[in-house]
KENU-873151 format. One record per residue (C-alpha): x, y, z; residue in three letters. Coordinates in pm, whole numbers, padded with zeros to 5 digits, always signed. Each point is the difference from the previous one (the first is absolute). Layout:
N
XYZALA
...
This chain:
669
+15246+11181+16224UNK
+00360+00066-00082UNK
+00278-00002-00241UNK
+00300-00261+00025UNK
+00321-00042-00201UNK
+00293-00252+00058UNK
+00346-00132-00167UNK
+00089-00356+00003UNK
+00322-00109-00171UNK
+00205-00292-00081UNK
+00262+00058+00233UNK
-00033+00057+00385UNK
+00365+00165-00023UNK
-00178+00246-00237UNK
-00061+00324+00222UNK
-00346+00182-00018UNK
+00030+00388+00021UNK
-00241+00133+00260UNK
-00067+00331-00184UNK
-00145-00188-00300UNK
-00211-00204+00194UNK
-00154+00312+00180UNK
-00006+00220-00369UNK
-00181-00317-00112UNK
-00263+00086+00295UNK
-00013+00362-00063UNK
-00050+00011-00312UNK
-00351-00160+00093UNK
-00023+00187+00320UNK
-00405+00071-00145UNK
-00061-00346+00042UNK
+00132-00005+00414UNK
+00051+00369+00149UNK
-00021-00099+00323UNK
+00315-00138+00055UNK
+00318-00211-00185UNK
+00198-00285+00092UNK
+00303-00223-00164UNK
+00212-00313+00096UNK
+00297-00127-00172UNK
+00191-00178+00242UNK
+00394-00054-00085UNK
+00122-00329-00209UNK
-00370-00127-00072UNK
-00052+00166-00337UNK
-00358+00086+00065UNK
-00151+00349+00072UNK
-00371+00171+00061UNK
-00146+00310-00006UNK
-00370+00139+00100UNK
-00206+00292-00015UNK
-00286-00048+00274UNK
-00316+00124-00051UNK
-00197-00023+00379UNK
-00338-00197-00020UNK
+00060-00291+00315UNK
+00194+00117+00275UNK
+00085+00339-00069UNK
+00300-00040+00257UNK
+00270+00098-00214UNK
+00269-00174+00152UNK
-00180-00326+00081UNK
-00105-00029-00389UNK
+00294+00069-00155UNK
+00152-00198-00287UNK
+00171-00235-00115UNK
-00073-00200+00288UNK
+00350-00193+00086UNK
-00159-00249+00243UNK
+00178-00284+00251UNK
+00349+00088-00022UNK
+00022+00074-00437UNK
-00149-00390-00072UNK
-00325+00251-00232UNK
+00027+00309-00140UNK
-00320+00181-00190UNK
-00181+00277-00088UNK
-00401-00021-00118UNK
-00200+00277-00160UNK
-00341-00058+00050UNK
-00303-00202+00241UNK
-00039-00319+00116UNK
-00330-00032+00181UNK
-00082-00185+00256UNK
+00313+00043+00161UNK
-00134+00039+00341UNK
-00092-00356-00010UNK
+00302-00129-00143UNK
+00208+00205+00234UNK
-00149-00132+00271UNK
+00057-00369-00140UNK
+00343+00050-00033UNK
+00040+00165+00348UNK
-00119-00336+00087UNK
+00233-00191-00152UNK
+00272+00200+00185UNK
+00082+00239-00311UNK
+00092+00363+00199UNK
-00151+00300-00151UNK
+00188+00377+00046UNK
-00279+00212-00192UNK
-00381-00071-00098UNK
+00017+00043-00378UNK
-00121-00228-00201UNK
+00324-00004-00174UNK
+00183-00171+00267UNK
-00197-00360+00004UNK
+00146-00021-00385UNK
+00367-00106+00171UNK
-00200-00195+00280UNK
-00197-00211-00212UNK
+00290-00082-00203UNK
+00245-00088+00238UNK
-00347-00227+00119UNK
-00107-00135-00312UNK
+00263+00039-00262UNK
-00143+00207-00313UNK
-00216-00215-00191UNK
-00233-00045+00286UNK
+00055+00382+00073UNK
-00155+00082-00295UNK
-00339-00190+00047UNK
-00046+00194+00334UNK
+00050+00342-00128UNK
-00289+00189-00089UNK
-00003+00355-00171UNK
+00194+00206-00218UNK
+00381+00005+00063UNK
+00323-00014-00202UNK
+00318-00111+00235UNK
+00387-00124-00008UNK
+00092-00250+00225UNK
+00382-00105+00068UNK
+00071-00311+00160UNK
+00344-00011+00108UNK
+00003-00361+00097UNK
-00095-00080-00340UNK
+00144+00311-00139UNK
-00234+00015-00252UNK
-00240+00314-00040UNK
-00387-00006-00077UNK
-00163+00269-00189UNK
-00381-00063+00056UNK
-00303+00186-00193UNK
-00386-00026+00085UNK
-00237-00227-00159UNK
-00175+00256-00263UNK
+00327+00264-00025UNK
-00162+00292+00262UNK
+00324+00111+00093UNK
+00334-00022-00237UNK
+00324-00138+00014UNK
+00243+00080-00241UNK
+00377-00181-00062UNK
+00234-00041-00236UNK
+00391-00120-00029UNK
+00314+00273-00040UNK
+00348-00179+00012UNK
+00006-00242+00295UNK
-00264+00114+00201UNK
-00431+00001-00006UNK
-00162+00352+00014UNK
-00393-00032+00164UNK
-00177+00308+00097UNK
-00379+00135+00043UNK
-00014+00215-00343UNK
+00251+00002-00299UNK
+00128+00342+00152UNK
+00174-00203+00324UNK
+00167-00252-00279UNK
+00122+00275-00218UNK
+00158+00150+00308UNK
+00289-00211+00005UNK
+00237+00129-00163UNK
+00106-00333-00224UNK
-00392+00011-00146UNK
+00043+00196-00326UNK
-00380+00100-00106UNK
-00084-00111-00349UNK
-00331-00059-00169UNK
-00027-00291-00225UNK
-00176-00015-00298UNK
-00249-00295+00103UNK
-00092+00181+00317UNK
-00014+00366-00181UNK
-00239-00174-00225UNK
-00201-00160+00264UNK
-00025+00350+00164UNK
-00180+00103-00311UNK
-00269-00223-00011UNK
-00068+00017+00374UNK
-00003-00390+00043UNK
+00328-00117+00153UNK
+00175-00350+00008UNK
-00034-00172+00344UNK
+00369+00050+00181UNK
+00081+00266-00213UNK
+00059+00361+00035UNK
+00128+00330-00230UNK
+00331-00056+00071UNK
+00253-00260-00117UNK
+00085-00234+00272UNK
-00230+00113+00244UNK
-00269-00276+00053UNK
-00298-00049+00255UNK
-00032-00287+00263UNK
-00357-00113-00130UNK
-00284-00007+00182UNK
-00010-00337+00229UNK
+00349-00058-00088UNK
+00316-00049+00240UNK
+00355+00029-00125UNK
+00254-00190+00211UNK
+00370+00115-00074UNK
+00310-00200+00060UNK
+00339+00028+00017UNK
+00199-00249-00204UNK
+00355-00032-00111UNK
+00019+00443-00003UNK
-00298+00066-00180UNK
-00400+00013+00098UNK
-00213-00257-00112UNK
-00378+00096+00035UNK
-00287-00212+00005UNK
-00377+00092-00055UNK
-00297-00130+00099UNK
-00374+00067+00023UNK
-00182-00090+00309UNK
-00341+00088-00101UNK
-00219+00051-00250UNK
-00334+00093-00116UNK
-00106-00318-00064UNK
-00331-00047-00152UNK
-00164-00340-00065UNK
+00044-00179-00268UNK
-00336-00083-00206UNK
-00183-00271+00178UNK
+00168+00079+00345UNK
-00263+00261+00154UNK
-00188-00149+00232UNK
-00405+00112+00009UNK
-00144+00180+00275UNK
-00313+00212-00014UNK
+00038+00397-00064UNK
-00042+00090+00330UNK
+00309-00243+00092UNK
+00202+00260-00188UNK
-00179+00313+00072UNK
+00072-00089+00380UNK
+00344-00111-00035UNK
+00115+00369-00182UNK
-00171+00164+00289UNK
+00201-00196+00256UNK
+00342+00001-00142UNK
-00067+00414-00096UNK
-00133+00046+00342UNK
+00343-00156+00149UNK
+00217+00162-00268UNK
-00132+00357+00131UNK
+00044-00078+00334UNK
+00358-00103-00020UNK
+00091+00342-00176UNK
-00126+00225+00232UNK
+00236-00074+00260UNK
+00259+00271+00049UNK
+00139+00248+00245UNK
-00140+00285-00235UNK
-00315+00082-00157UNK
-00111-00195-00306UNK
-00194+00144-00211UNK
-00185-00117-00386UNK
+00055+00108-00342UNK
-00369+00039-00176UNK
-00072+00011-00344UNK
-00343-00039-00128UNK
+00071-00411-00076UNK
-00180-00257+00207UNK
+00380-00125+00143UNK
+00068+00322+00125UNK
-00329+00082+00181UNK
+00026-00433+00101UNK
+00281+00120+00203UNK
-00153+00299+00147UNK
-00292-00141+00100UNK
+00210-00340+00178UNK
+00235+00249+00152UNK
-00275+00217+00112UNK
-00173-00296+00192UNK
+00293-00104+00189UNK
+00126+00384+00084UNK
-00128+00130+00337UNK
-00009+00347-00143UNK
-00048+00173-00385UNK
+00286-00093-00227UNK
+00195+00249-00254UNK
-00082-00070-00328UNK
+00188+00148-00321UNK
-00134+00055-00286UNK
+00148+00135-00382UNK
-00254+00227-00198UNK
+00101+00111-00341UNK
-00116+00294-00194UNK
-00141-00218-00272UNK
-00375-00121+00117UNK
+00081-00290-00253UNK
+00314-00122+00229UNK
-00137+00069+00315UNK
-00210-00192+00273UNK
+00057+00217+00299UNK
-00375+00015-00013UNK
-00089-00336+00076UNK
+00351-00020+00253UNK
-00201+00264+00205UNK
-00331-00207-00003UNK
+00236-00287+00136UNK
+00169+00200+00261UNK
-00347+00193+00080UNK
-00117-00358+00072UNK
+00259-00068+00235UNK
+00083+00317+00217UNK
+00316+00024-00152UNK
+00217+00293+00007UNK
+00066+00045-00379UNK
+00268+00182-00166UNK
-00018+00086-00362UNK
+00250+00120-00190UNK
-00046+00155-00307UNK
+00245-00003-00261UNK
+00024+00175-00370UNK
+00287+00034-00271UNK
+00231+00205+00203UNK
+00013-00230+00282UNK
-00004-00303-00184UNK
+00299+00100-00273UNK
+00215+00260+00250UNK
-00010-00378+00179UNK
+00094-00220-00297UNK
+00396+00043+00014UNK
-00020-00074+00398UNK
-00217-00318-00058UNK
+00227-00165-00225UNK
+00344+00062+00279UNK
-00218-00224+00218UNK
-00164-00249-00234UNK
+00337-00055-00187UNK
-00225-00123-00344UNK
-00232+00145-00237UNK
-00360+00052+00050UNK
-00263+00056-00266UNK
-00261+00211+00231UNK
+00053+00276+00264UNK
-00218-00208+00200UNK
+00350-00115+00180UNK
+00071+00393+00063UNK
-00369+00028+00148UNK
+00043-00263+00238UNK
+00381+00142+00092UNK
-00183+00356+00048UNK
-00241-00177+00223UNK
+00269-00165+00208UNK
+00144+00319+00041UNK
-00348+00138+00190UNK
-00020-00342+00189UNK
+00351+00135+00153UNK
-00122+00349-00002UNK
-00286-00102+00257UNK
+00213-00178+00222UNK
-00064-00389-00107UNK
+00238-00278-00083UNK
-00232-00278-00063UNK
-00314-00051-00270UNK
-00166-00336-00125UNK
-00091-00008-00361UNK
-00180-00210-00253UNK
+00230-00150-00198UNK
+00021-00325-00069UNK
-00409-00057-00032UNK
+00003+00057-00352UNK
+00315-00251-00067UNK
-00202-00288+00265UNK
-00357+00060-00135UNK
+00056+00074-00333UNK
-00147+00378-00045UNK
+00205+00123-00294UNK
-00165+00080-00353UNK
+00253-00250-00175UNK
-00083-00259+00258UNK
-00359+00010-00120UNK
+00095+00043-00419UNK
+00200-00373+00098UNK
-00309-00115+00219UNK
-00216+00055-00340UNK
+00236-00105-00279UNK
+00175-00324+00172UNK
-00195-00088+00325UNK
-00389-00071-00023UNK
-00026-00300-00184UNK
-00338-00069-00110UNK
-00103+00362-00001UNK
-00230+00173-00220UNK
+00230+00181-00307UNK
-00260+00287-00029UNK
+00005+00050+00417UNK
+00379-00019+00013UNK
-00029+00237-00299UNK
-00197+00236+00131UNK
+00194-00025+00400UNK
+00324+00071-00214UNK
-00133+00298-00191UNK
-00162+00127+00359UNK
+00371+00009+00141UNK
+00162+00120-00272UNK
-00271+00295+00020UNK
+00006+00060+00362UNK
+00404+00009+00028UNK
+00012+00201-00380UNK
+00271+00288+00211UNK
+00215-00277+00106UNK
+00021-00205-00343UNK
+00370+00048-00085UNK
+00094-00056+00399UNK
-00188-00234+00153UNK
-00132-00178-00329UNK
+00135-00065-00330UNK
-00065+00243-00256UNK
+00100-00262-00265UNK
+00015-00400+00074UNK
+00369-00045-00011UNK
+00112-00391+00042UNK
+00318-00115+00113UNK
+00076-00341-00085UNK
+00223-00104+00291UNK
-00203+00112+00240UNK
-00314-00196-00192UNK
+00228-00363+00037UNK
+00034+00052+00355UNK
-00387+00147+00102UNK
-00213-00088-00319UNK
-00052+00369-00071UNK
+00156+00355+00060UNK
-00149+00154+00293UNK
-00180+00314-00063UNK
+00205+00209+00300UNK
+00313-00062-00199UNK
-00146+00097-00332UNK
+00022+00352+00024UNK
+00333+00047+00123UNK
+00127-00313-00248UNK
-00224+00228-00279UNK
+00250+00300+00035UNK
+00334-00217-00113UNK
-00030+00172-00317UNK
+00041+00333+00109UNK
+00236-00080+00257UNK
+00213-00180-00227UNK
-00002+00328-00217UNK
+00063+00254+00316UNK
+00333-00193+00102UNK
+00273+00104-00101UNK
+00160-00163-00381UNK
+00313-00186+00227UNK
-00294-00130+00274UNK
-00232-00056-00278UNK
+00312-00235-00126UNK
+00052-00187+00294UNK
-00369-00129+00049UNK
-00085-00049-00366UNK
-00034-00426+00114UNK
-00151+00101+00283UNK
-00390-00133+00076UNK
-00147+00203+00327UNK
-00282-00305+00051UNK
+00276-00211-00064UNK
+00203+00117+00301UNK
-00309-00002+00210UNK
-00095-00309-00080UNK
+00304-00123+00112UNK
-00032+00100+00346UNK
-00335-00159+00065UNK
-00034-00299+00195UNK
-00197-00268-00278UNK
-00066-00215+00266UNK
-00230+00279+00147UNK
-00198+00046-00353UNK
-00026-00358-00080UNK
-00365-00111-00012UNK
-00117+00277+00154UNK
-00359+00222-00022UNK
+00096+00333-00300UNK
-00098+00218+00272UNK
+00226-00162+00236UNK
+00347+00039-00252UNK
-00106+00356-00062UNK
+00007+00074+00379UNK
+00328-00151+00049UNK
+00141+00157-00259UNK
-00100+00353+00127UNK
+00125-00081+00313UNK
+00346-00139-00116UNK
+00015+00324-00262UNK
-00219+00325+00071UNK
-00048-00041+00395UNK
+00334+00010+00099UNK
+00185+00177-00287UNK
-00281+00297+00029UNK
-00292-00015+00256UNK
+00244-00088+00311UNK
+00302+00207-00166UNK
-00117+00328-00121UNK
-00319-00032+00080UNK
+00103-00134+00340UNK
+00349-00016+00237UNK
+00188+00246-00207UNK
-00253+00271+00052UNK
-00111-00048+00293UNK
+00340-00043+00188UNK
+00110+00303-00190UNK
-00150+00188+00254UNK
+00111-00237+00289UNK
-00372-00190+00022UNK
-00065-00329+00058UNK
-00308-00143-00221UNK
-00172-00356+00079UNK
-00173-00182-00270UNK
-00257-00259+00241UNK
-00138-00125-00360UNK
+00384-00136-00073UNK
+00001-00180+00338UNK
+00096-00387-00116UNK
-00231-00177+00230UNK
-00322+00209-00198UNK
+00224-00059-00337UNK
-00004-00417+00047UNK
-00384+00031+00065UNK
-00039+00232-00282UNK
+00103-00257-00252UNK
-00261-00266+00100UNK
-00222+00196-00120UNK
-00183-00086-00321UNK
+00062+00256-00311UNK
-00391+00000-00046UNK
-00016+00150+00336UNK
+00305+00232-00009UNK
-00200+00132-00313UNK
-00385-00056-00008UNK
-00183+00046-00302UNK
+00162+00319-00125UNK
+00070+00141+00424UNK
+00361-00035+00121UNK
+00113-00009+00289UNK
-00319-00223+00100UNK
+00082-00185+00325UNK
+00202+00340+00125UNK
-00364+00174-00059UNK
-00173-00261+00191UNK
+00267+00003+00256UNK
-00014+00353+00125UNK
-00367+00124-00114UNK
-00040+00106+00323UNK
+00257+00265+00072UNK
-00054+00161-00346UNK
-00227+00217-00100UNK
-00283-00110-00330UNK
+00186+00224-00219UNK
+00329-00136+00070UNK
-00112-00335+00060UNK
-00206+00002-00402UNK
+00229+00209-00153UNK
+00273-00159-00275UNK
+00360-00004+00009UNK
+00140+00350-00085UNK
+00412-00043-00100UNK
+00117+00293+00232UNK
+00281+00207-00163UNK
+00093+00396-00073UNK
-00175+00156-00288UNK
+00298+00018-00317UNK
+00153+00261-00123UNK
-00183+00038-00305UNK
-00339+00032+00186UNK
+00091+00338+00090UNK
+00195+00295-00108UNK
+00170+00091+00301UNK
+00083-00339+00096UNK
+00141-00036-00388UNK
+00211+00314-00003UNK
+00146-00125+00350UNK
+00129-00361-00163UNK
+00100+00216-00250UNK
+00174+00229+00210UNK
+00194-00264+00148UNK
+00055-00230-00321UNK
+00206+00325-00081UNK
+00192+00094+00308UNK
+00093-00423+00036UNK
-00019-00168-00394UNK
+00102+00314-00188UNK
+00150-00114-00363UNK
+00354+00093+00153UNK
-00077-00189+00315UNK
-00120-00280-00165UNK
+00285-00052-00253UNK
+00252+00031+00285UNK
-00143-00265+00210UNK
-00010-00246-00270UNK
-00309-00182+00086UNK
-00314+00131-00194UNK
-00042+00110-00381UNK
-00050+00398-00003UNK
-00204-00035-00324UNK
-00204-00277+00118UNK
-00092+00192+00281UNK
-00085+00256-00161UNK
-00223-00107-00244UNK
-00184-00166+00309UNK
-00051+00382+00145UNK
-00134+00131-00343UNK
-00236-00335-00014UNK
-00137+00083+00394UNK
-00050+00372-00153UNK
-00220-00098-00262UNK
-00408-00015-00017UNK
+00014-00273-00194UNK
+00210-00220+00175UNK
-00322-00290+00121UNK
-00025+00034+00417UNK
+00131-00363+00095UNK
+00288+00074-00212UNK
+00048+00353+00199UNK
+00002-00197+00293UNK
+00250-00262-00071UNK
+00257+00282-00104UNK
-00084+00201+00336UNK
+00161-00348+00193UNK
+00276-00009-00343UNK
+00108+00384+00128UNK
-00037-00052+00322UNK
+00253-00334+00001UNK
+00206+00220-00251UNK
+00030+00310+00289UNK
+00020-00288+00222UNK
+00328-00155-00146UNK
+00159+00361-00078UNK
-00044+00010+00412UNK
+00095-00270+00059UNK
+00363+00098-00161UNK
+00007+00335+00192UNK
-00046-00161+00348UNK
+00222-00328-00062UNK
+00201+00010-00270UNK
+00148+00408-00081UNK
+00009+00006+00413UNK
+00302-00127+00212UNK
-00229-00159+00249UNK
+00288-00129+00231UNK
+00093+00358-00013UNK
-00354+00124+00076UNK
-00088-00335+00271UNK
+00321+00135+00207UNK
-00131+00380-00028UNK
-00311-00141+00121UNK
+00123-00163+00311UNK
+00189+00305+00086UNK
-00296+00227+00002UNK
-00174-00251+00217UNK
+00300-00086+00269UNK
-00035-00318-00121UNK
+00363-00013+00022UNK
+00273-00265+00152UNK
């Protein structure tokens, strides 16, 4: 895992400043503290830089990037992991391709030179983002993995394209202006993002499973975008029928393979462990492969209603894992809130993001660099409460009405803590989403339902800019109708979540950005694309069987799960909101006073100070319903996050800061 950056100009004669490239690497040195590299040959109009975290091939001289190979024909930088790379490398050696390292990254240019980009992408397995320049074709490729586990941002400025692993990397370029645009600001306040966008004007993301091909044409850059993979659920009537055991065995087989591949590293590998069956299953399988007790890392909250440490400990003891429990309270969570926003570069609705940043810090504190995680299981096997709600509402044709009502009421009761976040407080309907999906997925309703609050909270000038803007329409416009037509309602709900909340939330402020903040690599076996391609074949009624979610996974992993976990209903993993605890509320108010005071809000021109104060007053009132407080807590976190984005990225001279970082590290040209 590393950080990548680069510049591609419309003219080969446009010289690229070496120190700028190094500064871009230095500002993300948390992603790769082990060493750095850069490459910008004269009269090429292309330059790349890299900050390295050594996981495979610890020899810093052999593994240094960018790779500039074979007399200068191919230049590339890579962030992430290519699994099964030893087999790929051996095959390429047999074909006559030389290698200078034992790094997994070096298989990329060799594959490209043998097979071309399209076929290369079919051979890559893992989480990755990379840039590759082909001198012969004079083109640049920017590629992101199938689920968007690794980030990749880009923008255009003048006659250049600038890219990097983080927004701050792009803002380190002196010609890129940091500005929050009205639509991006609005989406920061309602949590859910439009795929491919950011909070910052002109800065985009390469979407998951997509590739950009950039060429020079008549003094300008031409950008072609191609989707090379998607989560393709079969159309209704196209699923083959098999007995239950076929799917149980298939999930077990594919997950075993995914876990084994992700245990490959030249450093020790541990596991994140919560009280859910996902991380417990991963620890169980990894322990089976390992010849020694694995290290398991668990977050514990100081509110018993949200804490899963006891169940996690039961799992750790069952496989004799060496468990580290990090106990978090108001002081630790809110004292690290601002630092978390510097790394996430987007707002967060819950301090779970802070908790995960603190956990990755603990992982590094005990000298680990790599952990396996349980992310992706709920997406593949329909684990979230919102999926069950949509299944009960839209996906159980012929279900007795009274039974459906009973299940829905039970679902609402067991997830009362999360109403207003993981489940909608009130029904919200978007006509645009209804048109393309047939209904408004329950996973989006809590956030789209914040739209009225968000419009009132935005500064009047920005409010005027979005007076005719419909977030549901913007999201619908980025969904592929071919993947939604003639699909089962549960397939549709899962697809929409994967395209929005998985990439924009789970894998961003719940994943890469808070993990790499502490130079730590997280590997999610459930997001192995081979496993995903099998998971889409599982009938909806086997993902949710009756009222029980993740039925197939439970059966496949039954032998490695303690009985308590096997029988337990999905419990949404989030940190206790501030309104549940006076100490947390006091801490949140202190942060709001520091970064979102009336004077600072008015100076920034992003939020409406009067409405922000009214939300704080409502949150403090005993008359405000709990579900409203859950929603307001999220909005206040977002408002604080917006002001922190302004503080870190707009008010600060980021190019100067990046230069100072490079100087302090000794990363100088």
